[in-house]
N, C-alpha and C positions, 0 to 999 in steps of 0.2 A: 606256641605250645606244640610240641611234637610228642608222639607216643612211639617208643622204640623198645627193642629188646634191652634187657638189663645187661650190665657187664660187671665184672669183678670190681672195677673202680667205683661203681655206684653203691656198693654194699655199706660203706661207712655212713652214707647219707640216709639210708633207709631207716635206721634207728631214730634219726632226728625227725623224719616224716612221721613215723609211728607215734613218737612222743607228742608231737604237735596235734596229730589227728585225734588222739585219744582224749585230749582236753574236752572234746565235745561231750564226753560221758560224765564229766564232773557233775555231781549232784543227782545222778541217777543210780539205779541199782547196779549199773555197770561201772561205777566209779573205780572198781578194782583195776580196770584197764589203764587208768591214768598212771603214767610213769612206767608202764610195761613196754619192753621192746624185745624183739627177737634177736637171738645171737646171729651174727653174720653167717655162720655155717648153716643156719636154718634155711637160708636162701639158695645154697649150693645146688640141691637137686633141681629146683626150678630153673636156675641159671643154666645148668648143663643141658637141660632139655628144651631151652627156649620157651619157658613157661613163666618168665618174669618180664613184665612190661613196666616201663618207666614213663611217667609223664615228666617231660623235660622242659623247663622254662629257662632259656638262656644258658644251657649247660648244667643246670642244677636240678636234680630230682625233686619234684614237689608232690609226687604221688607215685604209687606203684600198685600192681596187681600181681599176686603170686598164685599159681595154679598147679594142678597135678592131675594125673589120671587116677580116678577112684572108681573101681568097678568098671562099668561101661560109660561113665560120664566124665566130662571135663569139669573137675571140681575147683571152684574158686575158693582157695583157702584163706586169702586175705586181700582186702583192698583198703588202702589208706591214702588220704590226701591231706597235706598240711593244712592246718586251720586257716592260714592266710590265703589259701587258694581254693577253699571249699565254696560250693554254691556257684561254680563257674562252668559246670559241665565236664570237669576233668574226670570224675569217676565214670561218667557215661562214656567218655572217649576211651578210657582204659577198658571198660567192659566191652564196648563195641569192637575194639582191636582184638581183644582176647577171644571173643566169641566168633569173630570172622576167621581167625586162625584155627579155632577149634573145629569149625565147620569144614575148613579146607583140609584139616587132618582127619576128616571123616568121623568125628565124634557125632553121635546121634542126639546127645543132650548135654546140657550144662547143669551143674548143681552147686549149691552152697548151703551153709547153715548161717542163721542169723537170729537175732533176738526178735521175738514176735510182739513184745509189749512196748518197746521204745518206738514212739510214733514215726520216726523217720527211717527205721531200718527196713522191715519187711515191705511197707508200702513203696519204698524207693525201688526195690527189686521187682515188685509187682508191676510198676510202671515200665520196667524194662523187659516185661514179658515172662517173668518167672512166676510160678504159682506154688503155693504152699502144698506140700504133700501130707496126706493123712498118714497115720502110723501104718495102716495096712498097705499103703501105696509106696512106702519108703523102702528102697532096696536095703538089704541087711548091711551092706558095707557102709552105707550112709547112716543107718541107725547106730552102728558101732562108733562112727565118728562123732555123732551127736551125744551119745550117752555120757562120756567123761567130761563134757564141757561144763563150765560153771553154770548153775541154774538150768539144767537141761529141760525142765518143765516150761521155762520161758523161751526156749529156743525152738526153732523149726527148721525143717529141710525145705528148700525151695528148688524148683526144677524148671528148666526151659528146654523144650524140644528145639533142635537145631535144623531139622529137616521137615 
């Protein structure tokens, strides 16, 4: 397993990864995510800024992390790992690679939004050093990102200092 920057050639496979990864949410209040994929052009900004990391197993993407600058933080917009490759540390490898690069690019913090009620979401990121921000701690740019998401009351902003 290697983690590398994404390329244009990876884009068709990323929808397959998303479809597979989302099956984890079947039977939960996030079942709406099952069958959802991002259009390939959604990845272009991250691709052009080297903010798309691919978990590559034998030349095939099995996971990815897409990020962007949001305010003064390195915002993890999405992380997906194919169902057949979950629970093998691939998500952790993707996050470690991205956060290492974020620190090298002089970001002071990383952020993300996630579901606070699904037992494996927020606790997973907490184990990786992220903490849930209260509403009064949340930068306005992240609050605006959270507000239009499905079920915003079930969502939270998580933050990790990088220095």
